Each structure stands twice: as C-alpha cells, then as structure tokens.
VOFIRO-559532 format. One record per atom (N, C-alpha, C, CB): x, y, z; residue in three letters. Coordinates in steps of 0.05 Angstrom, whole numbers, padded with zeros to 5 digits, always signed. Glycine has a CB too. Layout:
% residues N
XYZALA...
***
This chain:
% residues 152
+00028-00112+00420MET+00043-00130+00437MET+00025-00147+00453MET+00062-00113+00456MET+00034-00171+00459THR+00018-00189+00476THR+00024-00181+00505THR+00025-00219+00470THR+00009-00193+00524SER+00012-00186+00552SER+00039-00193+00563SER-00009-00199+00568SER+00053-00212+00550ASP+00080-00219+00560ASP+00102-00204+00545ASP+00084-00249+00558ASP+00096-00182+00531SER+00114-00164+00517SER+00126-00176+00492SER+00135-00156+00536SER+00117-00198+00483ARG+00127-00208+00457ARG+00112-00193+00435ARG+00122-00239+00455ARG+00125-00189+00412PRO+00111-00175+00390PRO+00087-00192+00381PRO+00130-00170+00367PRO+00066-00179+00374THR+00043-00193+00363THR+00050-00203+00335THR+00018-00175+00362THR+00038-00225+00327PRO+00044-00235+00300PRO+00035-00215+00279PRO+00031-00262+00295PRO+00048-00215+00255PRO+00040-00197+00234PRO+00012-00202+00225PRO+00060-00198+00211PRO+00000-00182+00212HIS-00026-00186+00200HIS-00025-00209+00180HIS-00036-00160+00186HIS-00048-00222+00174PRO-00048-00243+00154PRO-00036-00232+00128PRO-00076-00254+00150PRO-00025-00250+00113ALA-00013-00242+00087ALA-00034-00228+00069ALA-00001-00266+00073ALA-00024-00211+00052ALA-00042-00198+00033ALA-00055-00219+00015ALA-00026-00178+00016ALA-00079-00212+00006ARG-00093-00229-00012ARG-00082-00225-00040ARG-00124-00224-00012ARG-00081-00246-00056SER-00071-00244-00083SER-00092-00250-00104SER-00047-00264-00087SER-00090-00236-00126TYR-00108-00239-00149TYR-00092-00242-00174TYR-00128-00215-00150TYR-00097-00264-00189ASP-00081-00270-00213ASP-00095-00260-00238ASP-00077-00300-00216ASP-00079-00248-00256GLY-00088-00240-00282GLY-00067-00249-00302GLY-00093-00209-00284GLY-00072-00244-00328GLU-00053-00252-00348GLU-00029-00234-00347GLU-00066-00251-00376GLU-00006-00246-00339GLY+00019-00231-00338GLY+00025-00216-00312GLY+00020-00213-00360GLY+00006-00217-00293ILE+00009-00202-00268ILE-00007-00214-00246ILE+00001-00172-00273ILE+00005-00213-00222THR-00010-00221-00198THR-00010-00196-00180THR+00004-00245-00183THR-00034-00189-00171VAL-00038-00165-00154VAL-00043-00175-00126VAL-00062-00148-00164VAL-00029-00162-00106SER-00034-00168-00078SER-00045-00143-00065SER-00009-00178-00064SER-00062-00147-00045PHE-00075-00125-00031PHE-00073-00131-00001PHE-00104-00121-00040PHE-00062-00111+00014ASP-00061-00113+00043ASP-00081-00093+00055ASP-00032-00108+00054ASP-00103-00103+00064ALA-00125-00085+00074ALA-00115-00069+00099ALA-00149-00102+00082ALA-00096-00079+00113HIS-00086-00065+00137HIS-00070-00040+00130HIS-00069-00083+00154HIS-00062-00038+00105ARG-00046-00014+00096ARG-00063+00005+00080ARG-00022-00023+00080ARG-00086-00003+00071CYS-00102+00014+00054CYS-00115+00037+00069CYS-00124-00002+00040CYS-00110+00061+00060LEU-00122+00085+00072LEU-00141+00099+00052LEU-00100+00105+00081LEU-00150+00085+00032HIS-00171+00093+00014HIS-00165+00118-00002HIS-00196+00097+00030HIS-00142+00119-00014ALA-00135+00141-00032ALA-00152+00139-00057ALA-00105+00141-00039ALA-00161+00116-00063ALA-00179+00110-00086ALA-00165+00114-00113ALA-00203+00128-00085ALA-00139+00115-00114GLU-00124+00117-00139GLU-00131+00093-00157GLU-00094+00118-00134GLU-00135+00070-00145CYS-00141+00046-00161CYS-00168+00047-00173CYS-00139+00021-00143CYS-00189+00053-00158VAL-00216+00053-00169VAL-00220+00076-00189VAL-00236+00055-00146VAL-00207+00098-00184ARG-00209+00120-00204ARG-00193+00114-00229ARG-00200+00147-00191ARG-00170+00101-00225GLY-00152+00096-00247GLY-00159+00074-00265GLY-00125+00091-00236GLY-00172+00053-00255LEU-00178+00029-00271LEU-00203+00015-00260LEU-00154+00010-00273LEU-00226+00027-00262PRO-00250+00015-00250PRO-00258-00012-00260PRO-00273+00034-00253PRO-00249-00020-00284ALA-00255-00046-00294ALA-00240-00068-00278ALA-00247-00048-00324ALA-00218-00060-00266VAL-00202-00079-00250VAL-00208-00076-00221VAL-00172-00074-00255VAL-00211-00052-00211PHE-00215-00047-00182PHE-00243-00035-00178PHE-00193-00027-00172PHE-00260-00052-00167GLU-00288-00043-00161GLU-00295-00054-00133GLU-00308-00053-00183GLU-00297-00035-00114VAL-00301-00044-00086VAL-00328-00058-00081VAL-00299-00020-00068VAL-00348-00054-00097GLY-00374-00066-00092GLY-00376-00095-00104GLY-00395-00050-00104GLY-00355-00104-00115ARG-00355-00130-00129ARG-00338-00150-00113ARG-00344-00128-00158ARG-00345-00176-00115LYS-00328-00197-00103LYS-00320-00216-00125LYS-00343-00211-00080LYS-00295-00221-00129PRO-00273-00206-00117PRO-00271-00178-00128PRO-00246-00221-00121PRO-00261-00160-00112TRP-00261-00132-00119TRP-00238-00125-00138TRP-00259-00114-00095TRP-00218-00143-00141ILE-00196-00139-00159ILE-00197-00161-00180ILE-00169-00139-00144ILE-00199-00153-00206LEU-00199-00171-00228LEU-00177-00163-00248LEU-00227-00172-00243LEU-00151-00170-00242PRO-00129-00160-00259PRO-00131-00169-00288PRO-00104-00169-00247PRO-00146-00189-00294GLY-00149-00198-00322GLY-00166-00180-00339GLY-00161-00226-00322GLY-00179-00160-00326ASN-00197-00142-00341ASN-00182-00119-00355ASN-00217-00130-00323ASN-00155-00119-00354ALA-00139-00098-00367ALA-00112-00109-00372ALA-00138-00072-00350ALA-00097-00097-00392PRO-00070-00106-00396PRO-00052-00103-00371PRO-00058-00091-00420PRO-00033-00121-00368ALA-00016-00121-00344ALA-00002-00094-00341ALA+00004-00143-00346ALA+00007-00081-00363ASP+00021-00056-00360ASP+00003-00034-00348ASP+00031-00047-00388ASP-00023-00034-00356GLU-00042-00014-00345GLU-00047-00019-00315GLU-00068-00015-00360GLU-00049-00045-00308VAL-00054-00052-00280VAL-00030-00043-00263VAL-00058-00082-00277VAL-00006-00049-00273ALA+00019-00041-00258ALA+00021-00011-00256ALA+00044-00052-00273ALA+00014+00004-00276ASP+00015+00034-00275ASP-00004+00045-00254ASP+00007+00046-00303ASP-00028+00034-00252VAL-00047+00044-00232VAL-00038+00036-00204VAL-00076+00032-00238VAL-00028+00012-00201ILE-00018+00004-00174ILE+00005+00022-00165ILE-00008-00026-00175ILE+00021+00030-00183HIS+00043+00048-00176HIS+00033+00075-00165HIS+00061+00054-00201HIS+00009+00082-00170ARG-00003+00107-00160ARG-00012+00104-00131ARG-00027+00115-00177ARG-00015+00079-00121CYS-00024+00075-00093CYS-00002+00086-00074CYS-00029+00044-00088CYS-00009+00106-00059PRO+00012+00120-00043PRO+00022+00104-00019PRO+00002+00146-00034PRO+00006+00085-00009ASN+00013+00071+00016ASN+00024+00043+00012ASN-00010+00070+00034ASN+00024+00033-00012GLY+00035+00007-00018GLY+00016-00016-00010GLY+00060+00003-00003GLY-00009-00010-00005ALA-00028-00031+00001ALA-00032-00049-00023ALA-00056-00019+00009ALA-00029-00038-00047LEU-00030-00054-00071LEU-00001-00058-00081LEU-00047-00040-00093LEU+00005-00082-00088GLN+00031-00089-00099GLN+00026-00107-00123GLN+00050-00103-00078GLN+00046-00111-00140TYR+00043-00130-00162TYR+00069-00145-00167TYR+00035-00115-00187TYR+00065-00168-00179HIS+00087-00185-00187HIS+00081-00193-00216HIS+00090-00211-00169HIS+00100-00187-00234ARG+00097-00193-00262ARG+00103-00223-00266ARG+00115-00175-00280ARG+00085-00236-00280THR+00088-00265-00286THR+00093-00269-00316THR+00064-00281-00278THR+00097-00247-00330ASP+00102-00248-00359ASP+00131-00243-00366ASP+00085-00228-00373ASP+00149-00244-00346GLY+00177-00241-00351GLY+00187-00212-00349GLY+00184-00251-00378GLY+00168-00193-00347LEU+00176-00165-00344LEU+00182-00160-00315LEU+00154-00146-00354LEU+00198-00139-00309PRO+00205-00134-00281PRO+00182-00125-00263PRO+00227-00113-00279PRO+00184-00132-00238ASP+00165-00122-00218ASP+00171-00092-00215ASP+00168-00136-00190ASP+00156-00079-00197GLU+00158-00050-00194GLU+00187-00041-00189GLU+00141-00040-00171GLU+00195-00021-00204ILE+00222-00009-00202ILE+00219+00015-00183ILE+00234-00001-00230ILE+00234+00017-00161PRO+00232+00039-00142PRO+00238+00066-00155PRO+00250+00034-00118PRO+00225+00087-00146ASP+00231+00114-00155ASP+00259+00121-00148ASP+00211+00134-00143ASP+00273+00135-00166VAL+00300+00145-00161VAL+00299+00175-00169VAL+00322+00129-00177VAL+00308+00192-00151PRO+00317+00187-00124PRO+00294+00181-00106PRO+00334+00210-00114PRO+00300+00171-00082THR+00280+00166-00062THR+00268+00193-00054THR+00292+00152-00037THR+00241+00193-00050HIS+00227+00218-00044HIS+00213+00214-00017HIS+00207+00226-00066HIS+00217+00234+00001VAL+00204+00234+00027VAL+00190+00260+00031VAL+00225+00229+00050VAL+00164+00259+00039SER+00150+00284+00045SER+00133+00281+00070SER+00132+00292+00021SER+00132+00302+00085LEU+00115+00303+00109LEU+00090+00318+00102LEU+00130+00316+00134LEU+00067+00305+00104HIS+00042+00318+00096HIS+00030+00332+00121HIS+00022+00297+00086HIS+00012+00351+00116PRO+00001+00367+00138PRO-00012+00350+00160PRO-00020+00386+00127PRO-00021+00326+00153ASP-00034+00309+00173ASP-00014+00293+00190ASP-00052+00289+00159ASP+00012+00298+00186GLY+00033+00285+00201GLY+00042+00258+00191GLY+00023+00281+00229GLY+00032+00250+00168VAL+00040+00225+00156VAL+00064+00229+00137VAL+00016+00212+00140VAL+00084+00211+00140LEU+00107+00212+00122LEU+00101+00194+00098LEU+00132+00202+00137LEU+00104+00206+00074HIS+00100+00191+00049HIS+00128+00187+00038HIS+00082+00207+00029HIS+00134+00162+00032LEU+00160+00155+00020LEU+00157+00138-00005LEU+00177+00139+00041LEU+00174+00143-00024ARG+00175+00128-00049ARG+00205+00124-00056ARG+00160+00142-00072ARG+00212+00099-00062GLY+00239+00094-00070GLY+00247+00065-00063GLY+00259+00113-00057GLY+00273+00060-00061ASP+00282+00034-00053ASP+00285+00034-00023ASP+00310+00026-00068ASP+00265+00024-00009LEU+00263+00028+00020LEU+00265+00001+00035LEU+00236+00041+00027LEU+00278+00002+00058GLU+00277-00020+00077GLU+00265-00008+00102GLU+00306-00032+00082GLU+00241-00018+00109VAL+00226-00008+00131VAL+00229-00027+00155VAL+00196-00003+00124VAL+00238-00016+00178ALA+00240-00033+00202ALA+00213-00035+00214ALA+00260-00020+00222ALA+00204-00060+00218THR+00178-00066+00231THR+00183-00083+00255THR+00158-00079+00210THR+00163-00086+00272PRO+00166-00104+00295PRO+00171-00133+00287PRO+00141-00103+00312PRO+00166-00140+00262HIS+00168-00167+00252HIS+00192-00170+00234HIS+00143-00176+00238HIS+00210-00150+00234GLY+00234-00151+00217GLY+00231-00131+00194GLY+00238-00179+00206GLY+00253-00128+00179PRO+00253-00109+00157PRO+00236-00117+00134PRO+00282-00104+00148PRO+00223-00098+00121HIS+00207-00103+00097HIS+00218-00086+00075HIS+00177-00097+00102HIS+00222-00098+00051HIS+00230-00082+00028HIS+00205-00070+00016HIS+00245-00100+00007HIS+00206-00044+00011GLU+00182-00029+00001GLU+00190-00011-00021GLU+00169-00014+00024GLU+00171-00002-00037THR+00175+00019-00057THR+00157+00043-00052THR+00170+00008-00085THR+00135+00039-00036ARG+00117+00061-00030ARG+00105+00056-00002ARG+00094+00063-00051ARG+00107+00075+00015VAL+00096+00072+00042VAL+00086+00099+00053VAL+00116+00061+00061VAL+00068+00097+00071MET+00059+00120+00087MET+00064+00112+00116MET+00029+00128+00082MET+00082+00126+00129LEU+00090+00119+00157LEU+00077+00137+00177LEU+00120+00120+00160LEU+00070+00126+00200CYS+00056+00141+00221CYS+00075+00162+00233CYS+00046+00122+00243CYS+00066+00187+00234GLY+00082+00208+00247GLY+00073+00214+00275GLY+00080+00233+00230GLY+00050+00204+00283CYS+00039+00211+00310CYS+00044+00189+00330CYS+00010+00217+00308CYS+00051+00165+00321GLY+00057+00142+00339GLY+00033+00127+00349GLY+00072+00153+00362GLY+00009+00134+00339ALA-00015+00121+00349ALA-00026+00099+00331ALA-00036+00142+00353ALA-00010+00090+00313THR-00019+00069+00294THR-00021+00042+00307THR+00000+00068+00270THR-00039+00026+00297GLY-00041-00002+00306GLY-00027-00020+00287GLY-00071-00010+00308GLY-00013-00009+00267ASN+00001-00024+00247ASN+00030-00013+00244ASN-00014-00023+00220ASN+00044-00011+00266THR+00071+00001+00266THR+00089-00011+00245THR+00083-00003+00294THR+00103+00006+00230PRO+00105+00035+00231PRO+00086+00049+00211PRO+00133+00043+00225PRO+00069+00033+00197TYR+00052+00043+00176TYR+00029+00059+00188TYR+00042+00020+00158TYR+00021+00081+00175CYS-00001+00097+00185CYS-00027+00082+00180CYS-00002+00124+00171CYS-00045+00082+00200ASP-00072+00071+00196ASP-00093+00092+00204ASP-00075+00046+00212ASP-00085+00117+00207HIS-00103+00139+00215HIS-00117+00133+00242HIS-00124+00144+00194HIS-00103+00121+00260SER-00113+00116+00287SER-00111+00140+00305SER-00099+00092+00300SER-00091+00156+00301GLY-00086+00179+00319GLY-00094+00205+00307GLY-00057+00180+00325GLY-00078+00226+00313ALA-00084+00253+00305ALA-00088+00256+00275ALA-00062+00272+00314ALA-00074+00239+00259CYS-00076+00241+00230CYS-00104+00233+00220CYS-00055+00223+00217CYS-00121+00220+00237ALA-00148+00213+00229ALA-00164+00238+00224ALA-00161+00196+00250ALA-00156+00260+00236ARG-00170+00286+00233ARG-00158+00302+00211ARG-00171+00301+00259ARG-00144+00289+00192HIS-00130+00303+00171HIS-00148+00320+00154HIS-00115+00283+00153HIS-00137+00339+00140ASP-00151+00357+00122ASP-00162+00340+00099ASP-00133+00379+00111ASP-00188+00340+00095GLN-00201+00325+00074GLN-00191+00333+00046GLN-00231+00328+00075GLN-00179+00356+00043GLY-00168+00365+00018GLY-00140+00354+00013GLY-00168+00395+00016GLY-00127+00345+00034ALA-00099+00335+00031ALA-00100+00307+00018ALA-00085+00333+00058ALA-00078+00299+00007GLU-00076+00272-00005GLU-00079+00252+00017GLU-00049+00268-00020GLU-00096+00233+00012LYS-00100+00211+00031LYS-00090+00186+00017LYS-00130+00207+00040LYS-00082+00166+00032GLY-00073+00141+00020GLY-00085+00117+00032GLY-00045+00139+00021GLY
***
C-alpha cells in the first residue's frame, strides 16, 4: 500500500517469449524456484542463459506439458497454433502444505488487490506475510519451510 492507503500498482507484466506455436510468459514475482521447468526441459529453460526461456527449442506440446508442472503459475503459455491454452484441472484441487502454503489447481478466480485474476495454478500465502498478496513469496514463516517439501 502507498502512504495514502491506495493499493500499490501491480508488478510489471510478465515477460513473454515466442516460439513456434506457443508464447511463454514468466512472472518473476510468482516464481518460488520449484525448478520443474529446468528439470523438465533444459533445452528451453536454462537459468544461466539470456534469454533464459527459448520456447522454439522444443515442440509446443512439450513446452506446454512442462509449464503445466509449474506449481505456482509463474510460467504460463498461450498457444498460437490454434490449439487450446491450458485447460484447468477438474476437479479443482486444494492442498495445504506443511509450510503453510495453499496449493491450488483448477478453474480459479483469485481475488487480488488489483482485481480478480483467472488462474489455473497458484500457491497462496497462508501466513499473511507475503509482499505479493495473495500469492506466496516465502516472505514469512513459510520461508523456513522443510527443504524436503514441494517448493514452487
């Protein structure tokens, strides 16, 4: 919030990367480094490279499959080849992890300080100490989460 109690503006828009048949977007403010992308498709996702996302290095279907593994929704995709964008999980699944983070997958509408956002995968803050309300950013108690637990 700003000093006059108005909501702060949203984070800058996610960066987009174009490939054949797919555009990948990445929101660094939502990434909690689950590393599903770099483990799943290192030819496309390599953090030491600039740009770090090269969606043209793999078929669009493979890129979409790996992005669907991202638990927090920091990675999204839009199909430009006429195929559908991500289809939400049915039924919707909600789980509370030991670190206090709520993991949700499905057809979601998330209330944010900047209005509702349509989502398919999110990790929401359970401790209330996030700087990216309502998304978890591991600012609070969840930052001390069990290293063996799933991170996103």
